[in-house]
MIFIPA-365715 format. One record per residue (C-alpha): chain; x, y, z. Coordinates in pm, 1 decimal, always signed. Example, Ala and Ser with C-alpha at 12.3 -4.5 7.8 and 13.67 -1.06 7.14 Angstrom:
BEGIN
<node><chaine>A</chaine><x>+1230.0</x><y>-450.0</y><z>+780.0</z></node>
<node><chaine>A</chaine><x>+1367.0</x><y>-106.0</y><z>+714.0</z></node>
END
This chain:
BEGIN
<node><chaine>A</chaine><x>+7716.8</x><y>-3582.3</y><z>-4413.1</z></node>
<node><chaine>A</chaine><x>+7935.5</x><y>-3296.2</y><z>-4532.2</z></node>
<node><chaine>A</chaine><x>+7798.8</x><y>-3039.1</y><z>-4781.1</z></node>
<node><chaine>A</chaine><x>+8048.0</x><y>-2869.3</y><z>-5013.0</z></node>
<node><chaine>A</chaine><x>+7963.2</x><y>-2585.8</y><z>-5231.7</z></node>
<node><chaine>A</chaine><x>+8119.3</x><y>-2595.3</y><z>-5576.6</z></node>
<node><chaine>A</chaine><x>+8081.7</x><y>-2538.9</y><z>-5948.4</z></node>
<node><chaine>A</chaine><x>+7980.6</x><y>-2840.7</y><z>-6160.1</z></node>
<node><chaine>A</chaine><x>+8233.6</x><y>-2733.0</y><z>-6424.1</z></node>
<node><chaine>A</chaine><x>+8517.3</x><y>-2729.1</y><z>-6169.6</z></node>
<node><chaine>A</chaine><x>+8437.7</x><y>-2979.9</y><z>-5894.6</z></node>
<node><chaine>A</chaine><x>+8638.2</x><y>-2921.8</y><z>-5577.8</z></node>
<node><chaine>A</chaine><x>+8734.3</x><y>-3292.2</y><z>-5535.6</z></node>
<node><chaine>A</chaine><x>+9036.8</x><y>-3505.6</y><z>-5622.6</z></node>
<node><chaine>A</chaine><x>+9035.8</x><y>-3750.4</y><z>-5907.6</z></node>
<node><chaine>A</chaine><x>+8871.9</x><y>-4090.9</y><z>-5842.3</z></node>
<node><chaine>A</chaine><x>+8705.1</x><y>-3982.9</y><z>-5516.0</z></node>
<node><chaine>A</chaine><x>+8354.2</x><y>-4119.9</y><z>-5546.0</z></node>
<node><chaine>A</chaine><x>+8199.1</x><y>-4456.0</y><z>-5610.1</z></node>
<node><chaine>A</chaine><x>+7866.3</x><y>-4289.5</y><z>-5721.6</z></node>
<node><chaine>A</chaine><x>+7763.8</x><y>-3942.2</y><z>-5839.1</z></node>
<node><chaine>A</chaine><x>+7406.7</x><y>-3841.0</y><z>-5864.1</z></node>
<node><chaine>A</chaine><x>+7303.4</x><y>-3533.6</y><z>-6057.8</z></node>
<node><chaine>A</chaine><x>+6927.4</x><y>-3465.2</y><z>-6061.6</z></node>
<node><chaine>A</chaine><x>+6815.4</x><y>-3171.7</y><z>-6267.1</z></node>
<node><chaine>A</chaine><x>+7165.1</x><y>-3019.5</y><z>-6267.0</z></node>
<node><chaine>A</chaine><x>+7282.7</x><y>-3026.9</y><z>-6632.8</z></node>
<node><chaine>A</chaine><x>+6981.3</x><y>-2838.3</y><z>-6765.5</z></node>
<node><chaine>A</chaine><x>+7103.8</x><y>-2533.2</y><z>-6559.8</z></node>
<node><chaine>A</chaine><x>+7479.6</x><y>-2563.7</y><z>-6627.6</z></node>
<node><chaine>A</chaine><x>+7635.9</x><y>-2344.0</y><z>-6895.7</z></node>
<node><chaine>A</chaine><x>+7882.4</x><y>-2611.5</y><z>-7021.9</z></node>
<node><chaine>A</chaine><x>+7722.8</x><y>-2952.0</y><z>-6958.8</z></node>
<node><chaine>A</chaine><x>+7996.7</x><y>-3140.6</y><z>-7149.1</z></node>
<node><chaine>A</chaine><x>+8260.6</x><y>-3005.3</y><z>-6915.0</z></node>
<node><chaine>A</chaine><x>+8041.0</x><y>-3076.3</y><z>-6612.2</z></node>
<node><chaine>A</chaine><x>+8002.1</x><y>-3439.7</y><z>-6709.3</z></node>
<node><chaine>A</chaine><x>+8381.4</x><y>-3460.7</y><z>-6780.6</z></node>
<node><chaine>A</chaine><x>+8440.7</x><y>-3326.4</y><z>-6430.8</z></node>
<node><chaine>A</chaine><x>+8204.6</x><y>-3584.8</y><z>-6288.7</z></node>
<node><chaine>A</chaine><x>+8379.9</x><y>-3869.3</y><z>-6473.9</z></node>
<node><chaine>A</chaine><x>+8715.6</x><y>-3731.9</y><z>-6337.6</z></node>
<node><chaine>A</chaine><x>+8593.5</x><y>-3759.8</y><z>-5969.8</z></node>
<node><chaine>A</chaine><x>+8443.5</x><y>-4104.9</y><z>-6021.9</z></node>
<node><chaine>A</chaine><x>+8650.7</x><y>-4410.1</y><z>-5920.8</z></node>
<node><chaine>A</chaine><x>+8718.4</x><y>-4677.7</y><z>-6182.6</z></node>
<node><chaine>A</chaine><x>+8394.9</x><y>-4876.9</y><z>-6213.3</z></node>
<node><chaine>A</chaine><x>+8213.1</x><y>-4590.2</y><z>-6040.0</z></node>
<node><chaine>A</chaine><x>+7862.2</x><y>-4506.8</y><z>-6144.8</z></node>
<node><chaine>A</chaine><x>+7701.0</x><y>-4180.1</y><z>-6260.3</z></node>
<node><chaine>A</chaine><x>+7326.4</x><y>-4141.6</y><z>-6223.2</z></node>
<node><chaine>A</chaine><x>+7163.7</x><y>-3844.8</y><z>-6403.6</z></node>
<node><chaine>A</chaine><x>+6807.9</x><y>-3742.5</y><z>-6376.2</z></node>
<node><chaine>A</chaine><x>+6717.3</x><y>-3464.7</y><z>-6624.6</z></node>
<node><chaine>A</chaine><x>+6409.3</x><y>-3279.5</y><z>-6756.4</z></node>
<node><chaine>A</chaine><x>+6316.8</x><y>-3432.4</y><z>-7095.3</z></node>
<node><chaine>A</chaine><x>+6318.4</x><y>-3205.0</y><z>-7406.0</z></node>
<node><chaine>A</chaine><x>+6018.8</x><y>-3346.6</y><z>-7594.2</z></node>
<node><chaine>A</chaine><x>+5742.2</x><y>-3348.8</y><z>-7335.2</z></node>
<node><chaine>A</chaine><x>+5444.2</x><y>-3125.7</y><z>-7270.0</z></node>
<node><chaine>A</chaine><x>+5599.9</x><y>-3046.4</y><z>-6928.0</z></node>
<node><chaine>A</chaine><x>+5908.1</x><y>-2905.5</y><z>-7106.4</z></node>
<node><chaine>A</chaine><x>+5687.0</x><y>-2703.8</y><z>-7344.6</z></node>
<node><chaine>A</chaine><x>+5504.5</x><y>-2557.7</y><z>-7045.7</z></node>
<node><chaine>A</chaine><x>+5834.8</x><y>-2467.6</y><z>-6874.5</z></node>
<node><chaine>A</chaine><x>+5968.2</x><y>-2314.4</y><z>-7196.4</z></node>
<node><chaine>A</chaine><x>+5649.5</x><y>-2093.3</y><z>-7215.5</z></node>
<node><chaine>A</chaine><x>+5714.9</x><y>-1977.6</y><z>-6867.2</z></node>
<node><chaine>A</chaine><x>+6070.8</x><y>-1884.4</y><z>-6964.0</z></node>
<node><chaine>A</chaine><x>+5957.3</x><y>-1690.1</y><z>-7270.7</z></node>
<node><chaine>A</chaine><x>+5717.0</x><y>-1509.1</y><z>-7041.5</z></node>
<node><chaine>A</chaine><x>+5999.1</x><y>-1406.3</y><z>-6817.1</z></node>
<node><chaine>A</chaine><x>+6024.3</x><y>-1663.8</y><z>-6537.9</z></node>
<node><chaine>A</chaine><x>+6388.4</x><y>-1646.9</y><z>-6433.8</z></node>
<node><chaine>A</chaine><x>+6431.7</x><y>-2013.0</y><z>-6345.9</z></node>
<node><chaine>A</chaine><x>+6304.5</x><y>-2140.1</y><z>-6685.1</z></node>
<node><chaine>A</chaine><x>+6453.3</x><y>-1863.8</y><z>-6903.1</z></node>
<node><chaine>A</chaine><x>+6804.1</x><y>-2016.7</y><z>-6925.4</z></node>
<node><chaine>A</chaine><x>+6719.3</x><y>-2391.1</y><z>-6898.2</z></node>
<node><chaine>A</chaine><x>+6835.6</x><y>-2630.5</y><z>-7165.8</z></node>
<node><chaine>A</chaine><x>+6629.8</x><y>-2946.7</y><z>-7197.1</z></node>
<node><chaine>A</chaine><x>+6803.4</x><y>-3249.1</y><z>-7338.5</z></node>
<node><chaine>A</chaine><x>+6703.9</x><y>-3573.6</y><z>-7513.2</z></node>
<node><chaine>A</chaine><x>+6812.9</x><y>-3917.5</y><z>-7403.6</z></node>
<node><chaine>A</chaine><x>+7050.1</x><y>-3915.4</y><z>-7702.4</z></node>
<node><chaine>A</chaine><x>+7200.8</x><y>-3584.8</y><z>-7579.3</z></node>
<node><chaine>A</chaine><x>+7260.5</x><y>-3737.5</y><z>-7237.3</z></node>
<node><chaine>A</chaine><x>+7423.1</x><y>-4042.3</y><z>-7388.7</z></node>
<node><chaine>A</chaine><x>+7652.1</x><y>-3826.5</y><z>-7607.9</z></node>
<node><chaine>A</chaine><x>+7760.3</x><y>-3625.3</y><z>-7297.6</z></node>
<node><chaine>A</chaine><x>+7839.6</x><y>-3943.6</y><z>-7102.3</z></node>
<node><chaine>A</chaine><x>+8028.4</x><y>-4111.2</y><z>-7382.4</z></node>
<node><chaine>A</chaine><x>+8234.4</x><y>-3793.0</y><z>-7465.2</z></node>
<node><chaine>A</chaine><x>+8338.6</x><y>-3812.4</y><z>-7095.4</z></node>
<node><chaine>A</chaine><x>+8459.0</x><y>-4167.5</y><z>-7138.9</z></node>
<node><chaine>A</chaine><x>+8164.5</x><y>-4327.7</y><z>-6956.9</z></node>
<node><chaine>A</chaine><x>+7970.8</x><y>-4631.2</y><z>-7070.4</z></node>
<node><chaine>A</chaine><x>+7598.3</x><y>-4585.7</y><z>-7071.2</z></node>
<node><chaine>A</chaine><x>+7429.6</x><y>-4872.0</y><z>-6889.4</z></node>
<node><chaine>A</chaine><x>+7062.9</x><y>-4769.1</y><z>-6908.4</z></node>
<node><chaine>A</chaine><x>+6829.7</x><y>-4478.9</y><z>-7007.2</z></node>
<node><chaine>A</chaine><x>+6458.7</x><y>-4468.5</y><z>-6915.3</z></node>
<node><chaine>A</chaine><x>+6182.4</x><y>-4210.1</y><z>-6931.1</z></node>
<node><chaine>A</chaine><x>+5910.2</x><y>-4121.6</y><z>-6684.8</z></node>
<node><chaine>A</chaine><x>+5608.2</x><y>-3893.2</y><z>-6663.9</z></node>
<node><chaine>A</chaine><x>+5485.7</x><y>-3930.4</y><z>-7024.7</z></node>
<node><chaine>A</chaine><x>+5147.9</x><y>-3787.8</y><z>-6925.8</z></node>
<node><chaine>A</chaine><x>+5061.5</x><y>-3418.6</y><z>-6980.5</z></node>
<node><chaine>A</chaine><x>+5053.9</x><y>-3158.0</y><z>-6705.9</z></node>
<node><chaine>A</chaine><x>+4675.2</x><y>-3152.0</y><z>-6670.7</z></node>
<node><chaine>A</chaine><x>+4456.2</x><y>-3341.8</y><z>-6429.3</z></node>
<node><chaine>A</chaine><x>+4218.8</x><y>-3563.6</y><z>-6627.0</z></node>
<node><chaine>A</chaine><x>+4463.3</x><y>-3664.8</y><z>-6900.3</z></node>
<node><chaine>A</chaine><x>+4739.4</x><y>-3732.1</y><z>-6638.2</z></node>
<node><chaine>A</chaine><x>+4500.3</x><y>-3955.4</y><z>-6440.3</z></node>
<node><chaine>A</chaine><x>+4421.0</x><y>-4144.6</y><z>-6750.7</z></node>
<node><chaine>A</chaine><x>+4770.1</x><y>-4192.6</y><z>-6874.9</z></node>
<node><chaine>A</chaine><x>+4960.7</x><y>-4239.8</y><z>-6539.5</z></node>
<node><chaine>A</chaine><x>+4874.4</x><y>-4610.8</y><z>-6510.5</z></node>
<node><chaine>A</chaine><x>+5066.8</x><y>-4680.6</y><z>-6847.7</z></node>
<node><chaine>A</chaine><x>+5357.8</x><y>-4450.6</y><z>-6756.6</z></node>
<node><chaine>A</chaine><x>+5588.4</x><y>-4724.8</y><z>-6629.3</z></node>
<node><chaine>A</chaine><x>+5524.1</x><y>-4933.1</y><z>-6944.5</z></node>
<node><chaine>A</chaine><x>+5595.9</x><y>-4624.8</y><z>-7166.1</z></node>
<node><chaine>A</chaine><x>+5914.3</x><y>-4548.1</y><z>-6980.3</z></node>
<node><chaine>A</chaine><x>+6054.6</x><y>-4896.7</y><z>-7052.2</z></node>
<node><chaine>A</chaine><x>+5970.4</x><y>-4858.8</y><z>-7424.6</z></node>
<node><chaine>A</chaine><x>+6064.7</x><y>-4501.8</y><z>-7506.8</z></node>
<node><chaine>A</chaine><x>+6208.2</x><y>-4187.8</y><z>-7370.8</z></node>
<node><chaine>A</chaine><x>+6029.6</x><y>-3966.3</y><z>-7626.2</z></node>
<node><chaine>A</chaine><x>+5774.5</x><y>-3744.7</y><z>-7463.7</z></node>
<node><chaine>A</chaine><x>+5911.9</x><y>-3814.7</y><z>-7114.8</z></node>
<node><chaine>A</chaine><x>+5917.3</x><y>-3521.8</y><z>-6876.7</z></node>
<node><chaine>A</chaine><x>+6203.2</x><y>-3692.2</y><z>-6679.9</z></node>
<node><chaine>A</chaine><x>+6493.0</x><y>-3894.6</y><z>-6804.0</z></node>
<node><chaine>A</chaine><x>+6713.2</x><y>-4112.5</y><z>-6596.1</z></node>
<node><chaine>A</chaine><x>+7043.8</x><y>-4241.0</y><z>-6721.5</z></node>
<node><chaine>A</chaine><x>+7305.2</x><y>-4464.1</y><z>-6550.5</z></node>
<node><chaine>A</chaine><x>+7662.4</x><y>-4470.7</y><z>-6680.2</z></node>
<node><chaine>A</chaine><x>+7973.1</x><y>-4642.6</y><z>-6556.7</z></node>
<node><chaine>A</chaine><x>+8346.4</x><y>-4553.3</y><z>-6563.9</z></node>
<node><chaine>A</chaine><x>+8576.1</x><y>-4791.7</y><z>-6729.1</z></node>
<node><chaine>A</chaine><x>+8732.3</x><y>-5037.7</y><z>-6483.7</z></node>
<node><chaine>A</chaine><x>+9071.7</x><y>-5047.4</y><z>-6651.1</z></node>
<node><chaine>A</chaine><x>+9133.3</x><y>-4674.8</y><z>-6579.9</z></node>
<node><chaine>A</chaine><x>+9189.5</x><y>-4584.9</y><z>-6943.6</z></node>
<node><chaine>A</chaine><x>+9084.5</x><y>-4235.0</y><z>-7032.7</z></node>
<node><chaine>A</chaine><x>+8808.6</x><y>-4294.2</y><z>-7286.1</z></node>
<node><chaine>A</chaine><x>+8736.2</x><y>-3922.6</y><z>-7312.3</z></node>
<node><chaine>A</chaine><x>+9101.3</x><y>-3854.6</y><z>-7415.0</z></node>
<node><chaine>A</chaine><x>+9083.4</x><y>-4129.8</y><z>-7671.6</z></node>
<node><chaine>A</chaine><x>+8759.2</x><y>-3991.8</y><z>-7811.0</z></node>
<node><chaine>A</chaine><x>+8912.9</x><y>-3639.1</y><z>-7831.1</z></node>
<node><chaine>A</chaine><x>+9209.2</x><y>-3775.0</y><z>-8018.0</z></node>
<node><chaine>A</chaine><x>+8991.5</x><y>-3970.2</y><z>-8257.6</z></node>
<node><chaine>A</chaine><x>+8777.6</x><y>-3663.1</y><z>-8319.5</z></node>
<node><chaine>A</chaine><x>+9088.0</x><y>-3445.7</y><z>-8389.4</z></node>
<node><chaine>A</chaine><x>+9220.1</x><y>-3711.5</y><z>-8636.5</z></node>
<node><chaine>A</chaine><x>+8874.3</x><y>-3718.1</y><z>-8800.0</z></node>
<node><chaine>A</chaine><x>+8853.1</x><y>-3344.1</y><z>-8823.0</z></node>
<node><chaine>A</chaine><x>+9204.6</x><y>-3332.9</y><z>-8986.6</z></node>
<node><chaine>A</chaine><x>+9100.3</x><y>-3592.3</y><z>-9240.1</z></node>
<node><chaine>A</chaine><x>+8777.5</x><y>-3409.1</y><z>-9326.4</z></node>
<node><chaine>A</chaine><x>+8953.3</x><y>-3070.3</y><z>-9360.8</z></node>
<node><chaine>A</chaine><x>+8973.5</x><y>-2961.8</y><z>-9724.7</z></node>
<node><chaine>A</chaine><x>+9332.1</x><y>-2957.4</y><z>-9850.3</z></node>
<node><chaine>A</chaine><x>+9476.5</x><y>-2624.3</y><z>-9954.5</z></node>
<node><chaine>A</chaine><x>+9762.4</x><y>-2569.2</y><z>-10186.8</z></node>
<node><chaine>A</chaine><x>+9997.2</x><y>-2278.4</y><z>-10148.2</z></node>
<node><chaine>A</chaine><x>+10028.8</x><y>-2080.8</y><z>-10454.9</z></node>
END
């Protein structure tokens, strides 16, 4: 194994280098998550797979971590928790096709309640991501090599131009 230090927003690898990229609790600590996912998509080979594990936004675990941040804990002060929909938007904006999203750890961060709810956690994770402390998403790069991210940016630019109010000189 070779370890390489780098910036998620400027990965030090050539295009189409990896079959799989795994990012676990990375995006919540990155300044520009959209750019980071675009970089991940760049280094994936066609038909490559991205697996993201992130801390869920709408959970009691996230609320506990946000409180720690508000109280000055340096790790949790700058974190940005995301929803499953946020992760899907990031992947799709980078030209990736979302294959699956699941949630886990729906139980609260306290002993008795956690013990009572843990047995139904797997079932809950298959039904919803709301309230999950951990989100897992799998996405795939298009096999034909087309740049879906570039197509999405072009479509957005056209949409923005069409929605811009017309101005008359005068």
